[in-house]
C-alpha positions in Angstrom: -22.2 8.1 2.8 -24.5 10.3 0.6 -27.2 12.3 2.3 -29.9 10.4 0.5 -28.3 7.1 1.9 -28.4 8.6 5.4 -32.0 9.6 5.2 -33.0 6.2 3.8 -31.0 4.4 6.5 -32.8 6.3 9.3 -36.2 4.8 8.4 -37.9 2.9 11.3 -36.8 -0.6 11.4 -38.4 -3.4 13.5 -35.1 -4.9 14.0 -34.0 -1.9 15.9 -36.1 -2.6 19.0 -35.8 -0.7 22.2 -32.4 0.3 23.5 -31.2 -2.4 26.0 -30.1 -1.4 29.6 -26.9 -3.3 29.0 -25.9 -2.6 25.5 -22.7 -4.7 25.8 -24.9 -7.8 25.8 -25.5 -7.2 22.0 -21.8 -7.4 21.3 -21.1 -10.7 19.2 -18.6 -13.4 19.9 -16.5 -15.0 17.2 -17.7 -17.6 14.8 -16.4 -21.0 15.7 -14.8 -22.9 12.9 -15.0 -20.1 10.4 -12.1 -20.4 7.8 -11.2 -18.1 4.9 -12.1 -19.7 1.5 -9.5 -21.9 -0.3 -8.3 -21.1 -3.8 -10.6 -22.9 -6.3 -8.4 -22.4 -9.3 -4.8 -23.1 -10.1 -2.2 -20.6 -11.3 -3.2 -18.9 -14.7 -0.2 -19.3 -17.1 0.1 -17.0 -20.1 2.8 -14.9 -21.8 3.8 -11.9 -19.6 3.5 -8.3 -20.8 6.7 -6.6 -21.7 5.5 -2.9 -21.5 3.7 -1.3 -18.5 0.8 1.2 -18.7 0.4 2.8 -22.2 -3.0 2.7 -23.9 -4.0 -0.4 -21.9 -3.9 1.6 -18.6 -6.1 4.2 -20.2 -8.6 1.6 -21.2 -8.5 0.0 -17.7 -9.0 3.3 -16.1 -12.1 4.0 -18.2 -13.4 0.6 -17.8 -13.3 0.7 -13.9 -14.5 4.2 -13.7 -17.5 4.2 -16.1 -18.6 0.6 -14.8 -18.6 1.5 -11.1 -19.2 5.3 -11.1 -20.8 6.1 -14.3 -19.4 8.5 -17.0 -20.4 11.9 -15.4 -19.4 10.9 -11.8 -16.1 9.4 -13.1 -15.0 12.8 -14.5 -16.3 14.7 -11.5 -14.4 12.4 -9.0 -11.1 11.6 -11.0 -10.3 15.1 -11.7 -10.3 15.8 -7.9 -7.7 12.9 -7.0 -4.5 14.4 -5.5 -5.4 17.9 -6.5 -4.9 20.7 -3.8 -8.7 21.5 -4.0 -9.5 17.8 -4.0 -8.7 14.8 -1.8 -5.8 12.3 -1.5 -6.0 9.1 -3.3 -6.5 6.2 -0.8 -4.5 3.8 -3.1 -1.0 4.6 -1.9 1.3 7.2 -0.2 3.3 8.4 -3.2 4.1 12.0 -2.7 2.3 14.7 -4.6 4.2 17.5 -6.3 4.5 20.8 -4.3 4.2 23.0 -7.4 2.5 22.0 -10.7 0.1 19.1 -10.8 -1.2 17.4 -13.8 -4.9 17.2 -14.6 -4.8 13.5 -14.3 -2.6 13.2 -11.1 -3.4 9.6 -10.5 -2.7 6.0 -11.8 -4.7 3.0 -12.7 -4.6 1.5 -9.1 -5.9 4.8 -7.8 -9.0 4.7 -10.1 -9.7 1.2 -9.0 -9.7 2.3 -5.3 -11.6 5.5 -5.9 -14.2 3.7 -8.0 -14.7 1.1 -5.2 -15.4 3.9 -2.8 -17.6 5.9 -5.1 -19.4 2.9 -6.8 -23.0 3.1 -7.4 -23.5 -0.4 -6.1 -25.1 -0.6 -2.6 -24.9 -3.3 0.0 -28.3 -3.1 1.7 -29.6 -4.7 4.9 -31.5 -7.1 2.6 -28.2 -8.6 1.6 -27.1 -9.2 5.1 -30.6 -10.9 5.9 -29.9 -13.2 2.8 -26.4 -14.4 3.9 -25.4 -15.7 7.3 -22.0 -14.7 8.6 -20.6 -18.3 8.1 -21.8 -18.3 4.6 -20.2 -14.8 3.9 -17.0 -16.1 5.2 -16.9 -18.8 2.6 -16.6 -16.2 -0.3 -13.4 -14.6 -1.6 -12.5 -11.0 -0.9 -13.6 -9.9 -4.4 -17.1 -11.1 -3.7 -17.6 -8.6 -0.8 -16.1 -5.8 -3.0 -18.7 -6.4 -5.7 -21.5 -6.1 -3.2 -20.9 -2.4 -3.1 -21.0 0.2 -0.2 -22.9 -0.3 3.0 -25.9 1.9 3.3 -27.0 1.4 6.8 -25.3 0.7 10.2 -25.4 -3.1 11.1 -24.9 -4.9 14.3 -24.4 -8.6 15.1 -26.5 -9.4 18.3 -25.6 -12.0 20.9 -26.3 -15.4 19.6 -27.2 -14.4 16.0 -25.4 -15.5 12.9 -26.6 -12.6 10.7 -25.9 -8.9 10.8 -28.9 -6.9 11.5 -29.8 -3.2 10.8 -29.6 -0.7 13.8 -30.6 2.9 13.8 -28.0 5.6 13.7 -29.2 6.8 17.2 -28.9 3.4 18.7 -25.5 2.7 16.9 -24.0 5.9 18.4 -25.5 5.0 21.7 -23.9 1.6 21.7 -20.5 3.1 21.0 -20.9 5.8 23.5 -22.0 3.3 26.2 -18.9 1.3 25.7 -16.5 4.2 25.7 -18.0 5.7 28.9 -17.8 2.4 30.7 -13.9 2.3 30.3 -11.8 3.1 33.4 -9.4 5.2 31.3 -9.5 6.7 27.7 -6.3 4.8 27.1 -8.2 1.5 27.3 -9.8 2.3 23.9 -8.0 1.7 20.7 -9.4 3.7 17.6 -8.2 1.3 14.8 -8.8 2.3 11.3 -8.2 0.7 7.8 -5.7 1.8 5.3 -8.6 2.0 2.9 -9.9 4.9 4.8 -9.3 8.4 3.2 -6.7 10.7 4.8 -9.6 13.2 5.4 -11.7 10.7 7.3 -8.8 9.3 9.3 -7.9 13.0 10.3 -11.5 13.4 11.7 -11.3 10.1 13.3 -8.1 11.0 15.0 -9.5 14.4 16.3 -12.4 12.3 17.9 -9.9 9.9 19.7 -7.8 12.8 21.0 -11.0 14.7 22.1 -11.9 11.4 23.9 -8.5 11.6 25.8 -6.3 9.0 24.1 -3.6 8.8 21.3 -4.2 5.1 20.6 -4.7 5.3 16.9 -3.2 2.2 15.2 -4.1 1.4 11.6 -2.9 -1.3 9.2 0.2 0.6 8.2 1.6 -0.1 11.7 2.5 -3.6 10.7 4.5 -2.1 7.8 6.2 0.9 9.3 6.5 0.2 13.1 9.5 -2.0 12.6 11.2 0.1 10.1 10.7 3.2 12.1 11.9 1.6 15.3 15.1 0.4 13.5 15.7 3.7 11.5 15.3 6.2 14.3 18.3 5.2 16.5 20.5 4.5 13.3 20.0 7.5 11.2 17.7 9.8 13.4 14.6 9.7 11.3 12.0 7.0 11.1 11.3 7.2 7.3 12.9 8.0 3.9 15.6 10.6 3.8 15.3 11.4 0.1 12.7 13.7 -1.7 10.8 13.1 -4.9 13.0 15.4 -6.7 16.1 13.3 -5.9 15.1 10.8 -8.3 15.8 13.0 -11.4 19.2 13.8 -9.9 20.4 10.2 -9.2 23.1 8.4 -11.0 22.0 5.0 -9.8 18.7 3.8 -8.2 18.4 0.3 -6.5 14.9 -1.0 -6.4 15.0 -3.8 -3.9 12.0 -6.2 -3.2 9.5 -3.7 -4.7 7.0 -3.9 -7.6 6.4 -0.3 -8.5 4.4 -1.1 -11.6 1.9 -3.1 -9.5 1.9 -1.3 -6.2 2.4 2.3 -6.9 2.6 2.9 -10.7 3.1 6.7 -10.1 6.7 5.9 -9.3 7.2 4.8 -12.8 7.0 8.4 -14.0 9.9 9.4 -11.7 11.9 6.3 -12.7 11.2 7.2 -16.4 12.7 10.8 -15.8 15.7 9.3 -14.0 16.3 6.7 -16.9 16.0 9.5 -19.5 18.6 11.4 -17.6 21.0 8.4 -17.9 20.5 7.0 -14.4 21.2 3.3 -14.1 18.4 1.4 -12.4 19.0 -2.0 -10.7 16.1 -4.3 -9.7 16.8 -6.7 -6.8 13.8 -9.0 -6.9 12.8 -12.6 -7.5 10.3 -11.3 -10.0 11.2 -9.5 -13.1 8.3 -7.2 -13.0 6.9 -5.8 -16.3 6.8 -2.1 -14.8 10.8 -2.1 -14.6 11.3 -3.6 -18.0 9.8 -0.7 -20.0 7.2 2.0 -19.5 4.7 4.1 -21.8 3.5 7.0 -19.9 -0.2 7.7 -20.4 0.5 11.4 -19.6 2.5 11.5 -22.9 -0.1 10.7 -25.7 2.2 11.3 -28.6 5.0 9.4 -27.2 2.9 6.3 -26.5 2.7 5.8 -30.4 6.6 5.2 -30.4 8.9 2.9 -28.4 8.6 2.7 -24.7 11.2 3.9 -22.2 13.4 1.1 -20.8 13.8 1.4 -17.1 16.0 -1.1 -15.3 19.3 -1.8 -16.9 20.1 -4.6 -14.5 18.0 -7.4 -12.9 19.3 -9.4 -10.0 16.8 -12.3 -9.6 17.5 -12.8 -5.9 16.3 -16.0 -4.1 13.4 -15.4 -1.9 14.9 -14.3 1.6 18.3 -14.0 -0.1 18.5 -10.3 -0.3 20.8 -10.0 2.8 23.3 -12.4 1.0 23.3 -10.3 -2.3 23.7 -7.0 -0.4 26.6 -8.5 1.6 28.1 -9.6 -1.8 27.8 -5.9 -3.1 29.5 -4.8 0.0 32.2 -7.4 -0.2 33.0 -6.3 -3.8 33.2 -2.6 -2.6 35.4 -3.5 0.3 37.7 -5.5 -1.7 37.9 -2.7 -4.5 38.6 -0.2 -1.7 41.6 -2.2 -0.4 42.9 -2.6 -4.2 42.8 1.1 -4.7 44.3 2.0 -1.2 41.0 3.6 0.1 39.6 5.4 -3.0 36.1 3.8 -3.0 34.6 4.4 0.6 34.3 7.8 2.3 36.6 7.0 5.2 36.3 10.4 6.9 32.5 10.0 7.0 32.9 6.4 8.3 35.4 7.6 11.0 33.3 10.5 12.4 29.7 9.4 11.7 29.5 5.6 12.2 30.1 3.0 14.8 31.2 -0.6 14.4 32.6 -0.3 10.9 35.7 -2.4 11.6 33.6 -5.4 13.0 31.2 -4.9 10.0 34.0 -5.1 7.6 35.4 -8.2 9.2 32.1 -10.0 9.1 31.9 -9.3 5.4 35.5 -10.4 4.9 34.7 -13.7 6.7 31.7 -14.5 4.6 32.8 -16.8 1.7 31.7 -16.0 -2.0 30.2 -19.6 -2.1 27.9 -18.8 0.7 26.8 -15.6 -0.8 26.0 -17.0 -4.2 24.3 -20.1 -2.7 22.2 -18.1 -0.3 21.4 -15.2 -2.5 20.7 -17.2 -5.8 22.5 -14.5 -7.9 25.8 -15.1 -9.7 29.0 -13.4 -8.6 29.2 -11.8 -12.1 25.8 -10.2 -11.6 26.6 -8.9 -8.2 29.8 -7.6 -9.8 27.9 -5.7 -12.3 25.6 -4.2 -9.6 28.7 -3.1 -7.7 30.2 -1.4 -10.7 27.3 0.7 -11.1 
C-alpha cells in the first residue's frame, strides 16, 4: 500500500463507529447458498500456436505493463524483478542465477503478476458499498482482478451482506483482541496466499514467531506437503535434488505432467540451452504444449528473426491418470533389456547397497502385462520403446 493510500484510508468514516466491548461480535458468518459462478461460454476453438514466446511475448509484456502500471512505472518496476537489489517475482519459484542476471530477469507471466500488484486501479470502499457479498460471488475471478487493489481495511459485520470500511486502529485492535483471547499461540494459524511477495511473507512469518507459534500454512502446502512427506523417507530430502546448472549438462530430460510454457516460461530458457547442447527432451503429457514444441527466446533479439529452437524430440500423449502405467512401461522395457544384456543396463551395485525392495518391485513390473500398460496409459508400446531408448 502506498503512503498516500494509507493517509487517505485513515480519514474518519462514520462506518467505523466506536470500538465494541466484544469485538468478536463483529466477525461474520458464511453466506448461505453462495455458489461460484458457472461458465457462461463454451470452449474457444482455434488453431494452436506452434512457437512459444518471441515477439508476441514482448508485445504482451508491454501491453500488460503499460496498461496497468503506466510507462514510467513499468520500467521502474520490471527492472527490479528478480534482481539482487530488487524483489522476487510472485509469479513462480523458478530459481534465480547466483552470478550474472539479465536486465530483464522475468517472463510474461511475471509481468502479469507484478502488473496486478502494482496496478493504478483502486478498489475503494465505495465499490464494496455498491456490491453486496452475494452479488460479488456471482462474478468470475477476473472481475475481481480488474477492480484493482484494496485501498482501505474492510470488515463484514455480523448480519451484514456488505463489507464496510474500518479504521486501521480498529482493524489492528480487532486482530489483537482475537489473538489475545486464545489459550495458546498455537491455536492461531497465520495463513498467507501464494500471491504474497516473499518479502511480505517473511515479515508475516516474523510476526507469527514473535507471537509464539510456527503455524504458517500457505497455499503451497497443498502442492508440497504430500511430495515432501513422501520424498523425505525415500531419498532424504523433501524437494528436488538437481540444480539449475544441471539442465545444461543433461543428456535427457523427461518433462512429466508439466506445462512450462504456460506455468513457468523461464524454464524454457534452460530447456533451450539443453536442446542446443544435444539433450533429448521427452514430454509426457496429455497436452502437446506449444512451449515444448519450439521456442523463440525474447532475450535473443537477433535470433528471433530466424527459426525457433525445437525443444521436445518426443511427445508421449498419456491418458489422464495414465502416467503410472506409462512409467511402468518404461521400467519394464529397461528391466527386459537389462536381462537381455546380462545386467548391462541397470546399476546393480547401487541397487544392492542403496535401495530396498528392488526384487519385489521388479517382480511387480514383470507381472504387469503390456496390454494393461498400453490400455491404461493410452500410449503405444512403440512410443514407450522410443522413450526407453533415450
